[in-house]
C-alpha positions in Angstrom: -9.6 58.5 -39.8 -7.9 61.9 -40.1 -5.6 63.1 -37.3 -6.0 66.9 -37.5 -3.5 69.0 -35.5 -4.9 72.1 -33.9 -2.4 74.9 -34.4 -4.5 77.4 -32.4 -2.2 79.2 -29.9 0.9 77.9 -31.6 3.5 80.1 -33.3 4.6 78.7 -36.6 7.6 80.1 -38.4 9.0 79.1 -41.8 12.6 77.8 -41.4 13.3 76.9 -45.1 12.0 78.0 -48.4 9.4 75.7 -49.9 10.9 73.1 -52.3 9.5 70.5 -54.7 8.6 67.2 -53.1 10.5 64.7 -55.1 9.9 61.0 -55.7 12.6 58.3 -55.7 13.5 59.2 -59.3 14.0 62.9 -58.6 10.7 64.0 -60.2 8.3 66.3 -58.5 5.5 64.3 -56.9 1.9 65.0 -57.6 -1.2 64.5 -55.4 -2.8 61.1 -56.1 -6.3 62.5 -56.0 -6.0 65.9 -57.7 -2.8 65.6 -59.8 -1.6 68.9 -58.3 2.2 69.3 -57.7 3.5 68.7 -54.2 5.7 71.1 -52.1 7.6 70.6 -48.8 8.0 73.5 -46.4 10.0 73.2 -43.2 8.5 75.1 -40.2 9.2 75.5 -36.5 6.1 75.1 -34.3 6.3 76.7 -30.8 3.9 76.5 -27.9 4.0 76.7 -24.1 5.7 73.2 -23.9 8.5 74.0 -26.3 9.1 73.7 -30.0 9.6 71.2 -32.8 10.7 71.4 -36.4 8.5 69.6 -38.9 8.2 69.4 -42.7 4.7 70.1 -44.1 3.6 68.9 -47.5 1.1 70.8 -49.6 -0.4 70.4 -53.1 -1.0 73.1 -55.7 0.7 76.5 -55.9 4.1 76.8 -54.3 3.6 78.4 -50.8 4.6 82.1 -50.9 6.5 82.2 -47.6 10.0 83.3 -46.7 12.5 82.0 -44.0 11.8 83.6 -40.6 8.2 84.6 -41.6 5.3 83.7 -39.3 2.9 81.5 -41.2 -0.6 80.0 -40.8 -1.0 76.3 -41.6 -4.5 75.3 -42.7 -5.9 71.9 -41.9 -2.7 70.3 -40.7 -2.9 66.6 -40.7 -0.6 64.1 -39.1 0.0 60.9 -41.2 1.7 58.0 -39.3 3.7 55.7 -41.6 5.7 52.5 -41.4 7.9 51.1 -44.2 10.6 48.4 -44.2 10.9 48.4 -40.4 11.1 52.3 -40.2 8.3 54.5 -39.0 7.4 58.1 -38.3 4.9 60.8 -38.9 4.6 63.0 -41.9 2.5 66.2 -42.0 0.2 67.5 -44.8 -1.8 70.8 -45.0 -4.2 72.3 -47.5 -2.2 75.6 -47.4 0.7 77.5 -45.8 0.3 81.3 -45.9 2.1 84.3 -44.4 0.5 85.7 -41.2 -0.3 89.4 -41.6 1.3 91.1 -38.6 -0.4 94.4 -37.7 1.8 97.4 -37.9 2.6 99.0 -34.5 1.3 102.5 -34.2 4.0 104.5 -32.4 
């Protein structure tokens, strides 16, 4: 079962530049299904209830986003995990792209 997170009505802002997602040996991870390289991008998600910082993993091309830029996250999936008595939620998306903000006509 996939747990897809609806980002409609949420403001998502990049808070760190995308970085390589590394394995325990310091090598860049690749997607198990496609072999594409993995990236980690930290974002701040804000809605009417408040905000939260999460790290979103993507596979393929390095996301072309900058710190402070509004971004769109495509197909955001929450992935609960548990290992060695620890647990949490990781997030994966098919893409993270800059949001095109319309120019104000003054």
